[in-house]
C-alpha positions as CSV (number, residue, x, y, z in Angstrom):
1,M,178.2,19.6,116.1
2,Y,175.8,17.9,118.6
3,K,178.0,18.7,121.7
4,I,178.9,22.2,120.5
5,L,175.6,23.5,119.2
6,I,172.7,21.2,119.8
7,S,173.0,19.8,123.4
8,P,173.8,23.2,125.0
9,L,170.5,24.5,123.5
10,L,168.5,21.4,124.5
11,F,170.0,21.5,128.0
12,L,168.5,25.0,128.6
13,F,165.1,23.3,129.0
14,D,163.5,20.7,131.4
15,A,165.0,17.3,130.8
16,E,161.7,15.4,130.4
17,R,160.2,18.1,128.1
18,I,163.2,17.8,125.9
19,H,162.8,14.1,125.7
20,Y,159.3,14.4,124.4
21,F,160.4,17.2,122.0
22,V,163.2,15.0,120.6
23,A,160.7,12.1,120.1
24,E,158.4,14.4,118.2
25,V,161.2,15.6,116.0
26,L,162.1,12.1,115.1
27,H,158.6,11.3,114.2
28,I,158.4,14.4,111.9
29,A,161.8,13.6,110.4
30,F,160.7,10.2,109.3
31,K,157.8,11.6,107.4
32,I,160.2,13.5,105.1
33,P,161.1,11.5,102.0
34,F,164.7,10.2,101.9
35,L,165.6,11.7,105.3
36,P,165.4,8.3,107.1
37,N,167.9,6.8,104.6
38,I,170.2,9.8,105.0
39,L,170.1,9.4,108.8
40,K,170.8,5.7,108.4
41,S,173.8,6.3,106.1
42,I,175.3,8.8,108.6
43,Y,174.8,6.9,111.8
44,T,174.8,3.2,110.9
45,F,178.1,1.4,110.7
46,E,178.0,-2.3,109.5
47,H,180.7,-4.9,109.5
48,P,180.7,-8.7,109.6
49,D,182.9,-8.6,112.8
50,L,180.1,-6.8,114.7
51,V,177.5,-9.5,114.3
52,Q,177.0,-11.3,117.6
53,E,175.0,-14.3,118.6
54,V,173.8,-14.2,122.2
55,A,171.1,-16.3,123.8
56,G,170.3,-17.8,120.4
57,L,169.6,-14.3,118.9
58,K,171.7,-12.8,116.1
59,F,172.5,-9.1,116.8
60,R,173.7,-7.0,113.8
61,N,176.0,-5.2,116.3
62,P,176.5,-5.4,120.1
63,V,175.4,-1.8,120.9
64,G,171.9,-1.4,122.1
65,L,169.7,1.3,123.5
66,A,168.7,0.5,127.1
67,A,165.1,0.6,128.4
68,G,163.8,4.0,129.6
69,F,164.2,6.0,126.4
70,D,161.3,4.4,124.4
71,K,159.0,3.3,127.1
72,N,156.0,2.8,124.9
73,A,157.7,1.4,121.8
74,E,156.8,4.5,119.8
75,M,160.2,5.2,118.3
76,V,161.6,1.8,117.3
77,D,161.8,2.5,113.6
78,Q,163.3,5.9,114.1
79,L,165.9,4.7,116.6
80,E,166.9,1.8,114.4
81,A,168.3,4.4,111.9
82,L,170.7,5.7,114.5
83,G,172.9,2.6,114.4
84,F,171.8,0.5,117.3
85,G,172.0,-3.3,117.1
86,F,169.0,-3.7,119.3
87,I,166.5,-1.6,121.3
88,E,164.9,-2.3,124.6
89,I,161.5,-0.8,125.2
90,G,159.8,-0.2,128.5
91,T,159.7,-0.6,131.4
92,V,156.0,-1.5,130.7
93,T,153.4,-2.5,133.3
94,P,150.1,-4.3,132.8
95,R,148.0,-1.2,133.3
96,P,148.9,2.4,132.2
97,Q,150.3,4.5,135.0
98,P,151.4,8.2,135.1
99,G,154.5,7.6,137.2
100,N,155.8,9.8,140.0
101,D,155.1,13.5,140.4
102,K,157.0,16.0,138.2
103,P,159.7,17.2,138.1
104,R,161.3,13.7,138.1
105,L,164.2,13.8,135.7
106,F,167.3,15.9,136.4
107,R,170.7,16.4,134.6
108,L,174.0,16.5,136.6
109,K,176.0,18.1,133.8
110,K,179.3,18.2,135.6
111,D,179.0,14.4,136.1
112,K,177.5,13.6,132.7
113,A,174.7,11.9,134.7
114,L,171.0,11.8,135.3
115,I,168.8,11.3,138.3
116,N,165.4,10.0,137.6
117,R,162.4,9.0,139.6
118,M,160.1,8.4,136.7
119,G,158.2,5.5,138.4
120,F,157.5,3.3,135.4
121,N,155.4,5.9,133.6
122,N,153.9,4.2,130.5
123,K,150.8,3.5,128.6
124,G,150.5,-0.2,129.5
125,A,151.7,-3.4,127.9
126,G,148.8,-3.6,125.5
127,V,149.7,-0.3,123.9
128,A,153.3,-1.2,123.6
129,A,152.4,-4.5,122.0
130,G,150.1,-2.7,119.5
131,K,152.9,-0.3,118.5
132,L,155.4,-3.2,118.0
133,S,153.0,-5.1,115.9
134,K,153.0,-2.2,113.4
135,R,156.7,-1.5,113.3
136,K,158.5,-1.7,109.9
137,S,162.1,-2.3,111.0
138,K,163.5,-5.8,111.7
139,I,165.9,-4.7,114.5
140,L,165.8,-7.0,117.6
141,V,163.6,-5.6,120.3
142,G,163.6,-6.5,124.0
143,G,160.6,-6.0,126.3
144,N,161.5,-4.7,129.7
145,I,158.6,-5.6,132.1
146,G,157.7,-4.5,135.6
147,K,154.8,-4.4,138.0
148,N,152.3,-1.6,138.6
149,K,153.0,0.6,141.6
150,D,149.8,-0.3,143.4
151,T,150.3,-4.1,143.0
152,P,151.6,-5.6,146.2
153,N,154.8,-7.7,146.0
154,E,152.9,-10.9,146.9
155,N,150.9,-10.4,143.6
156,A,153.8,-9.2,141.5
157,L,154.0,-12.4,139.5
158,D,150.6,-11.8,138.1
159,D,151.8,-8.4,136.7
160,Y,154.9,-9.9,135.1
161,L,152.9,-12.7,133.6
162,I,150.4,-10.3,132.0
163,C,153.2,-8.3,130.4
164,F,154.8,-11.6,129.3
165,R,151.6,-12.7,127.5
166,E,150.9,-9.3,126.0
167,L,154.4,-8.8,124.5
168,F,155.4,-12.4,123.7
169,D,154.5,-12.3,120.0
170,V,156.1,-8.9,119.3
171,V,159.5,-8.9,121.2
172,D,162.6,-11.0,120.7
173,Y,163.6,-11.2,124.4
174,F,162.4,-10.2,127.8
175,V,163.9,-8.3,130.7
176,V,162.6,-8.7,134.2
177,N,163.0,-5.4,136.0
178,V,163.1,-5.8,139.8
179,S,165.9,-3.3,140.3
180,S,164.4,0.1,139.7
181,P,164.6,2.2,142.9
182,N,161.6,4.3,141.9
183,T,158.8,1.9,142.6
184,P,158.3,1.4,146.4
185,G,159.3,-2.1,147.5
186,L,160.3,-3.3,144.0
187,R,163.9,-4.0,144.9
188,D,162.7,-6.4,147.7
189,L,161.9,-8.8,144.8
190,Q,165.7,-9.1,144.3
191,E,165.9,-11.2,147.4
192,K,166.7,-14.9,146.6
193,G,163.4,-16.5,147.6
194,P,160.9,-14.2,145.9
195,L,163.2,-13.7,142.8
196,T,163.7,-17.4,142.3
197,A,160.0,-18.1,142.5
198,L,159.2,-15.2,140.1
199,L,161.7,-16.3,137.5
200,R,160.9,-20.0,137.8
201,E,157.3,-19.3,137.1
202,L,158.0,-17.0,134.2
203,Q,160.4,-19.5,132.7
204,K,157.8,-22.3,133.1
205,K,155.3,-20.3,131.1
206,N,158.1,-19.5,128.6
207,Q,159.0,-23.1,128.1
208,E,155.4,-24.0,127.3
209,K,155.7,-21.9,124.2
210,I,156.8,-23.5,120.8
211,N,159.6,-21.0,120.5
212,P,160.6,-19.7,123.9
213,K,162.1,-16.3,124.2
214,P,165.3,-15.5,126.1
215,I,164.6,-14.0,129.5
216,F,167.1,-11.7,131.2
217,L,167.2,-10.3,134.7
218,K,168.2,-6.7,135.2
219,I,170.0,-6.1,138.5
220,A,171.0,-3.1,140.6
221,P,174.6,-2.0,141.0
222,D,174.1,-1.7,144.7
223,L,174.0,-5.5,145.4
224,T,176.7,-6.9,147.7
225,W,179.1,-9.6,146.5
226,S,177.1,-12.3,148.4
227,Q,173.9,-11.1,146.7
228,L,175.6,-11.3,143.3
229,D,176.5,-14.9,144.3
230,D,172.8,-15.5,144.8
231,I,172.1,-14.0,141.4
232,I,174.5,-16.5,139.8
233,D,172.8,-19.3,141.6
234,I,169.3,-18.1,140.7
235,V,170.2,-17.8,137.0
236,K,171.4,-21.4,137.0
237,Q,168.5,-22.7,139.0
238,T,165.8,-21.1,136.9
239,G,167.5,-21.5,133.5
240,I,166.9,-17.9,132.4
241,A,169.1,-16.6,129.6
242,G,171.3,-14.2,131.5
243,V,171.7,-10.9,133.3
244,I,171.7,-7.2,132.4
245,A,174.1,-5.4,134.6
246,T,173.3,-2.8,135.8
247,N,170.3,-0.6,136.5
248,T,170.6,2.9,138.1
249,T,172.2,3.3,141.6
250,I,170.9,5.0,144.8
251,S,174.5,5.9,145.7
252,R,175.5,9.5,145.5
253,E,179.2,9.0,146.1
254,N,182.1,10.7,144.3
255,L,180.0,13.2,142.3
256,K,181.4,16.4,141.0
257,T,178.1,18.2,141.4
258,D,177.8,20.0,144.7
259,R,176.4,17.7,147.4
260,A,173.8,20.3,148.6
261,E,172.5,20.6,145.0
262,V,172.3,16.8,144.6
263,E,170.4,16.5,147.9
264,K,168.0,19.2,146.8
265,L,167.0,17.1,143.8
266,G,165.8,14.3,146.1
267,A,165.4,10.6,145.6
268,G,165.9,8.7,142.3
269,G,168.2,6.4,140.4
270,L,171.5,7.8,139.3
271,S,172.8,6.9,135.8
272,G,175.6,7.9,133.6
273,A,179.4,8.3,134.0
274,P,179.5,7.9,137.8
275,L,178.3,4.4,137.3
276,T,181.0,3.3,134.9
277,H,183.4,1.6,137.3
278,R,180.8,-0.1,139.5
279,S,178.8,-1.6,136.6
280,T,182.0,-3.0,135.1
281,E,183.0,-4.5,138.5
282,V,179.6,-6.2,138.6
283,I,179.9,-7.5,135.1
284,R,183.4,-8.9,135.8
285,Y,182.3,-10.5,139.0
286,L,179.3,-12.2,137.5
287,C,181.4,-13.5,134.5
288,D,184.4,-14.7,136.6
289,Q,182.4,-16.2,139.4
290,S,180.0,-18.1,137.1
291,N,182.9,-19.1,134.8
292,H,181.0,-17.4,132.0
293,A,178.0,-19.7,132.4
294,F,175.5,-17.3,131.0
295,P,175.6,-14.1,128.9
296,V,175.8,-10.7,130.5
297,I,174.6,-7.5,128.9
298,G,176.6,-4.5,130.1
299,V,175.0,-1.1,130.8
300,G,175.9,1.8,133.0
301,G,178.2,4.7,132.4
302,I,179.2,3.9,128.8
303,S,180.2,7.3,127.6
304,S,182.8,6.4,125.0
305,P,184.1,3.5,122.9
306,G,186.7,2.9,125.6
307,D,184.0,2.4,128.2
308,A,182.2,-0.1,126.0
309,L,185.5,-2.0,125.3
310,E,186.1,-2.2,129.1
311,K,182.8,-3.8,129.6
312,I,183.3,-6.3,126.8
313,K,186.8,-7.1,128.2
314,A,185.1,-7.7,131.6
315,G,182.9,-10.3,129.9
316,A,179.8,-8.5,128.5
317,G,178.6,-10.0,125.3
318,L,176.5,-7.0,124.4
319,V,176.4,-3.4,125.8
320,Q,173.6,-0.8,126.1
321,V,173.7,3.0,126.4
322,Y,171.1,5.5,127.5
323,T,172.3,8.5,129.5
324,S,175.4,8.9,127.3
325,F,173.1,8.9,124.3
326,I,171.7,12.2,125.7
327,Y,175.1,13.7,126.5
328,E,177.2,12.3,123.5
329,G,174.6,12.4,120.8
330,P,173.2,10.1,118.1
331,G,176.7,9.2,116.7
332,L,177.7,7.3,119.8
333,A,176.6,3.8,118.6
334,S,178.5,4.0,115.3
335,R,181.6,5.4,117.1
336,I,181.5,2.4,119.5
337,C,181.0,0.0,116.6
338,K,184.0,1.4,114.6
339,A,186.2,1.1,117.7
340,L,185.2,-2.5,118.2
341,V,186.1,-3.4,114.7
342,N,189.4,-1.5,114.9
343,K,190.4,-2.7,118.4
């Protein structure tokens, strides 16, 4: 029903407006007695074989919602009812920021893809922490953290540390985002020197805690093989938990949408089905070259149970969806879970 009736209607309107509309609908729905339980019974599939332990955390199933959908941790309880095994909030920054100018989110329907140049629009780490402290669900939550746009790279560590401190007591794991293409200069932090220093200091602060939290690094799909070798080395050197592969791409290759139309949309990160092959390649390379020395969470172009299975076969311990959640609808997580049990 979603793909036949609901999504064609939603897709008539601006992508970002519809995102906020859906969020509001979810909030209203959860105020109606019994409806949350009905949604959970429809969209949640549980099975002992789905339970995964990764980085010391026990996930009820390996299908998560990637960062970007719930930037301010406002929908965790609602999204938990849609069958996800974990939810990643953010990207959050120390101070609130409006993000880039609108319009900044575009659908490429022929490609089942999105282009976004949101620019870390969020209400700040303090607001996200406050929301998470009041949540009712016990689903595992990751905190995806970044720097403010006006913070120079030489001071980026300060921003990441602020987010780390604000969120530490209310998230189960952290994700260091240095791979978004929508904050000027951010991807420069993926270079080996600055990235090693950043992660080493974060991990130092983490290890000072009584119960340290797993820290993952989210990387771009556009890294070269030698840069991926550096990532493997950095993970081993700093002792962080693992890698999330991958973020959005700046590539516009092999799209079905007319090139002139794509160029007219302008800059931004591309996500969705066109990323399927490359993200799986990156996962496989990291796992093979590191001899599975650390966990990898696979994300990028997972539009079907088959896509998820391919990423798990490539070595991913967990997977995340985002763009396909918009194109395929709220039943995607349960369909993937059922396929994993029946594989």
